[in-house]
C-alpha positions as CSV (number, residue, x, y, z in Angstrom):
1,X,257.5,268.4,48.2
2,X,258.9,264.9,48.4
3,X,262.0,264.6,50.6
4,X,264.9,262.8,49.5
5,X,266.5,261.3,52.5
6,X,269.5,259.2,53.1
7,X,269.6,256.8,55.7
8,X,272.2,254.9,57.5
9,X,272.2,252.2,60.3
10,X,274.1,254.6,62.0
11,X,271.5,257.1,62.1
12,X,270.0,255.4,65.6
13,X,272.9,256.9,67.7
14,X,272.0,258.9,70.3
15,X,273.2,263.3,70.3
16,X,275.9,263.9,72.8
17,X,275.1,266.1,74.9
18,X,271.1,265.9,73.9
19,X,268.8,268.7,75.1
20,X,265.3,267.5,75.6
21,X,262.6,270.1,73.8
22,X,259.2,271.0,75.7
23,X,256.3,269.6,74.8
24,X,253.2,271.4,74.6
25,X,249.8,270.7,75.6
26,X,248.1,268.0,73.1
27,X,250.9,266.4,72.4
28,X,251.6,262.4,72.1
29,X,254.5,260.6,72.0
30,X,254.2,257.3,70.1
31,X,256.6,254.9,72.0
32,X,258.2,252.5,69.1
33,X,261.5,252.3,70.5
34,X,265.2,252.3,69.4
35,X,264.9,249.7,67.0
36,X,261.5,250.5,66.4
37,X,260.4,247.3,67.9
38,X,256.8,248.4,67.9
39,X,254.0,249.8,65.4
40,X,252.4,252.5,66.8
41,X,248.3,252.8,65.9
42,X,247.0,256.4,66.8
43,X,243.4,257.0,67.0
44,X,243.4,260.7,67.0
45,X,239.1,261.3,67.9
46,X,239.9,259.4,71.6
47,X,243.4,260.1,72.0
48,X,244.0,256.4,71.8
49,X,247.5,255.2,71.0
50,X,247.8,251.3,70.5
51,X,251.5,249.8,70.4
52,X,251.8,246.6,69.0
53,X,255.4,244.2,68.3
54,X,256.4,244.9,64.8
55,X,257.6,241.5,64.7
56,X,254.4,239.4,66.1
57,X,253.8,238.8,61.9
58,X,254.7,237.8,58.8
59,X,252.1,238.4,56.3
60,X,248.8,239.8,56.2
61,X,245.9,239.2,53.8
62,X,243.7,242.3,52.9
63,X,240.4,241.0,54.5
64,X,237.8,242.4,52.7
65,X,237.6,244.8,49.2
66,X,240.2,242.1,47.5
67,X,242.9,239.6,49.4
68,X,245.9,241.5,48.7
69,X,249.1,240.0,50.2
70,X,251.5,241.9,52.2
71,X,254.9,241.1,54.2
72,X,256.2,242.7,56.9
73,X,258.3,245.3,56.0
74,X,258.2,246.8,59.6
75,X,261.0,244.3,60.0
76,X,262.6,244.3,56.8
77,X,260.5,241.6,55.7
78,X,260.2,240.6,51.8
79,X,258.5,238.7,48.8
80,X,261.2,237.0,46.1
81,X,258.4,235.9,43.7
82,X,259.2,232.8,42.1
83,X,258.2,231.5,38.2
84,X,257.5,228.3,39.2
85,X,254.0,226.3,40.8
86,X,256.3,223.8,42.2
87,X,256.2,224.1,45.3
88,X,258.8,221.7,46.2
89,X,261.6,222.5,43.8
90,X,262.2,225.6,45.6
91,X,264.8,224.8,48.0
92,X,266.8,228.2,47.8
93,X,266.5,231.8,47.8
94,X,266.9,232.4,43.9
95,X,270.0,234.4,43.2
96,X,268.8,236.0,40.2
97,X,265.6,237.2,41.6
98,X,265.4,240.5,43.4
99,X,263.7,240.9,46.4
100,X,260.2,242.9,46.8
101,X,259.6,245.4,49.7
102,X,256.0,246.9,50.7
103,X,255.7,250.6,49.5
104,X,255.0,253.2,51.9
105,X,251.8,254.1,50.1
106,X,250.0,250.9,51.3
107,X,248.7,250.5,47.7
108,X,246.8,247.1,47.6
109,X,247.6,246.7,43.5
110,X,251.1,246.9,44.2
111,X,252.1,244.9,47.2
112,X,255.5,242.9,47.4
113,X,253.6,239.8,46.8
114,X,252.2,241.1,43.5
115,X,249.1,239.5,42.0
116,X,248.6,235.9,43.0
117,X,245.8,235.2,42.0
118,X,244.1,235.7,38.3
119,X,241.1,237.0,36.8
120,X,238.5,234.4,38.1
121,X,239.9,234.9,41.8
122,X,241.5,231.6,41.5
123,X,245.2,231.1,42.6
124,X,248.1,231.0,40.4
125,X,249.6,228.5,42.0
126,X,252.6,230.8,42.5
127,X,255.6,230.0,44.6
128,X,257.0,232.5,46.9
129,X,260.4,233.1,48.9
130,X,259.5,235.1,52.4
131,X,262.3,236.5,53.7
132,X,260.7,236.8,57.4
133,X,262.9,239.9,57.8
134,X,265.2,240.9,61.2
135,X,264.3,241.0,64.9
136,X,265.1,243.3,66.5
137,X,263.8,245.3,63.0
138,X,266.5,247.6,62.7
139,X,269.0,245.2,64.0
140,X,271.3,242.6,61.3
141,X,269.8,239.6,63.3
142,X,267.7,237.9,60.6
143,X,265.3,235.7,61.2
144,X,265.5,233.2,57.9
145,X,263.4,232.1,55.4
146,X,259.9,230.2,54.0
147,X,259.0,229.4,51.1
148,X,254.9,229.8,50.5
149,X,252.0,229.0,48.1
150,X,248.4,230.2,48.1
151,X,246.3,227.1,47.7
152,X,242.7,228.7,47.3
153,X,240.6,231.4,48.9
154,X,236.9,232.2,49.1
155,X,235.3,235.3,49.8
156,X,235.9,234.9,54.3
157,X,239.0,232.6,54.0
158,X,242.6,232.0,52.6
159,X,244.3,228.9,52.3
160,X,248.1,228.8,52.3
161,X,250.7,226.2,52.3
162,X,254.3,227.0,54.0
163,X,257.4,225.2,54.7
164,X,261.0,225.6,55.2
165,X,263.3,226.0,52.4
166,X,264.6,222.4,53.0
167,X,260.9,221.1,52.9
168,X,260.3,220.4,56.8
169,X,257.3,222.2,58.5
170,X,255.4,221.7,55.6
171,X,251.9,223.1,56.5
172,X,248.7,223.5,54.7
173,X,246.9,226.5,56.6
174,X,243.2,227.9,56.1
175,X,242.9,231.5,57.9
176,X,240.1,232.7,58.8
177,X,239.7,236.4,58.0
178,X,238.7,239.5,60.4
179,X,236.3,241.5,58.3
180,X,236.9,244.1,61.3
181,X,240.4,244.7,60.2
182,X,241.8,246.2,57.4
183,X,244.5,243.1,57.0
184,X,244.1,239.8,59.0
185,X,247.6,239.3,59.8
186,X,249.7,235.7,60.1
187,X,252.5,234.5,62.3
188,X,254.7,231.4,60.5
189,X,256.5,231.1,64.0
190,X,253.3,230.3,66.2
191,X,251.0,229.1,62.9
192,X,248.2,231.4,63.8
193,X,246.4,234.6,63.2
194,X,247.8,237.1,65.8
195,X,246.2,240.3,66.5
196,X,247.8,243.7,65.5
197,X,245.9,246.8,63.9
198,X,242.8,248.0,65.4
199,X,239.3,247.7,64.3
200,X,239.4,249.4,60.7
201,X,237.5,252.4,62.2
202,X,239.5,253.2,65.3
203,X,242.7,254.1,63.9
204,X,243.5,257.2,62.0
205,X,247.5,256.8,61.1
206,X,250.2,254.3,62.3
207,X,254.1,255.5,63.6
208,X,255.7,252.2,62.2
209,X,259.1,250.6,60.6
210,X,259.4,251.0,56.9
211,X,262.1,249.2,54.7
212,X,263.5,251.8,52.3
213,X,266.7,251.9,50.4
214,X,270.0,252.8,52.6
215,X,272.6,254.9,52.0
216,X,275.1,252.4,51.2
217,X,276.2,250.3,48.5
218,X,273.2,249.8,45.6
219,X,270.9,247.4,46.6
220,X,270.9,248.0,50.0
221,X,267.9,248.7,52.6
222,X,267.0,249.4,56.0
223,X,264.3,249.9,58.2
224,X,263.5,253.3,59.5
225,X,260.3,255.4,61.0
226,X,257.5,256.8,58.9
227,X,254.0,257.7,59.2
228,X,251.2,255.7,57.2
229,X,247.7,256.6,57.1
230,X,244.5,254.5,57.4
231,X,244.0,254.7,53.2
232,X,241.6,251.7,53.7
233,X,239.3,253.2,55.8
234,X,238.9,256.2,54.2
235,X,241.7,258.3,55.7
236,X,242.7,261.5,53.6
237,X,245.7,263.6,54.4
238,X,246.4,267.4,53.5
239,X,249.3,269.2,53.9
240,X,250.3,272.9,54.7
241,X,254.2,273.5,53.8
242,X,255.2,276.8,54.1
243,X,258.6,276.0,53.1
244,X,257.1,273.7,49.7
245,X,260.1,275.9,47.9
246,X,262.9,275.0,50.0
247,X,265.1,272.2,48.6
248,X,266.0,268.7,50.5
249,X,269.5,268.3,52.1
250,X,271.1,267.1,54.7
251,X,273.2,269.7,55.4
252,X,272.5,271.5,58.9
253,X,273.5,274.8,56.9
254,X,270.9,274.2,54.5
255,X,268.0,276.6,54.2
256,X,265.3,273.9,54.7
257,X,267.1,273.1,58.2
258,X,267.2,276.6,59.5
259,X,264.0,277.5,58.6
260,X,262.2,279.0,61.7
261,X,259.8,277.4,63.4
262,X,257.6,280.6,63.5
263,X,256.7,280.4,59.7
264,X,254.4,277.4,61.0
265,X,250.7,278.4,59.9
266,X,249.6,276.1,62.4
267,X,247.8,278.0,64.9
268,X,245.8,280.0,62.3
269,X,244.5,276.9,59.9
270,X,240.8,276.3,59.5
271,X,239.2,273.3,58.9
272,X,238.1,275.0,55.5
273,X,241.8,274.4,54.4
274,X,241.8,270.9,54.4
275,X,239.7,271.0,51.0
276,X,241.6,274.0,50.0
277,X,244.9,272.2,50.3
278,X,243.8,269.3,48.4
279,X,243.8,266.2,50.7
280,X,245.5,262.9,49.1
281,X,244.4,259.2,49.7
282,X,248.1,258.0,49.7
283,X,249.4,256.3,53.3
284,X,252.8,258.3,52.7
285,X,251.6,261.7,52.3
286,X,252.9,262.3,55.7
287,X,255.9,259.1,55.6
288,X,259.4,260.6,56.3
289,X,258.4,264.0,55.1
290,X,258.4,265.8,58.5
291,X,262.2,264.8,59.7
292,X,265.6,264.7,58.0
293,X,268.7,263.3,59.5
294,X,271.8,265.7,59.7
295,X,275.2,265.4,58.9
296,X,277.5,264.0,59.9
297,X,274.5,260.8,60.3
298,X,276.6,259.5,63.6
299,X,275.8,262.2,65.1
300,X,271.9,260.7,64.9
301,X,271.2,264.3,65.0
302,X,267.6,264.7,63.5
303,X,265.9,267.7,62.0
304,X,262.2,267.8,62.9
305,X,260.1,270.7,60.1
306,X,257.7,271.4,62.9
307,X,256.4,274.1,60.8
308,X,254.6,271.9,58.8
309,X,251.2,270.9,59.2
310,X,249.0,268.0,58.6
311,X,245.4,267.9,58.2
312,X,243.8,264.5,58.5
313,X,240.2,263.6,57.9
314,X,239.5,260.2,59.9
315,X,237.0,257.3,58.7
316,X,234.2,259.7,60.3
317,X,235.2,262.6,58.7
318,X,236.1,264.5,61.7
319,X,239.4,266.8,61.0
320,X,242.3,267.4,63.0
321,X,245.0,269.2,62.6
322,X,248.6,267.6,63.2
323,X,252.6,268.7,63.3
324,X,255.1,266.5,64.7
325,X,257.2,268.1,67.3
326,X,260.3,265.6,67.9
327,X,262.2,262.3,66.7
328,X,263.6,261.4,69.8
329,X,262.3,259.9,73.4
330,X,262.0,264.1,75.0
331,X,264.2,262.6,77.9
332,X,266.5,260.7,76.9
333,X,267.4,261.4,73.9
334,X,266.3,257.7,72.4
335,X,265.5,257.6,68.6
336,X,262.1,256.0,68.1
337,X,259.4,258.0,70.2
338,X,258.3,260.9,67.7
339,X,255.9,263.5,69.3
340,X,252.7,265.1,67.8
341,X,251.0,267.9,69.0
342,X,247.0,268.0,67.3
343,X,244.0,269.5,67.7
344,X,240.7,268.8,66.2
345,X,239.3,271.4,63.9
346,X,236.0,272.5,64.1
């Protein structure tokens, strides 16, 4: 079942009073921070959590298997696709072109940049205006804009031209791609490649900020928290959802929000269930489906559906069961500290 969530800027407020839940043995906490300041990469086989600043990069290029370009949705970064190859003529954010944000699926055929190359792999020389997003990610503090064009690419490099909208800072940069990573990340602030994700075989999913349609006027977007698994390294996820017949709702009294945790099959689920349940590749298989902000949204009351169990097959073929148990810091009640319990299935 896909949850349709209403997300408001006020969702970052804390409950008062707040009662910390008890954490079971085998639980990890992904410390993203109240403004989703960090992206946290999780490797279940080693129990390693790697936190990286969400504002440390602006664009990323697929390192192998293609050269998809992505923007930084973790900080509300997005892309305006300009129907022009004249770099100097683009001097403002286009009034009639809509902004594109990254989909939660991590589908490299449907990124915010779209297709920048033709059938032969040569650049189409299209100009893009990049909204650099917010800093901190869930704030209203804008980071400005850059214009960019892909000049050329080889098997292991990509050359881009970028500048401020007024033409200042015009720079041509050749970026060497890191084949050990899914993506090679670049910062316009530093003018250099920056280290973000672990090696592609050493993480299973990330707790990350994602840009989604908000609950305000049409066309408004906000940064919230979602889970995306490592689909480019072959990770897949199956979901055991005993409440699949329940209707999504932010009403605290709705059936889905009073559904007992005791209905969870986490304790009895087996490795064979991974195949039976039907694993999927789409990186948002977990996504935001395990939590819901309840009315009134200003209270910051997050419901965690701990009766859902996710079965994660890692890049090495090992299968883990996983359930989320908290959305907030268990000591302070601050949002942005999702907790999950997991165990390998034999």
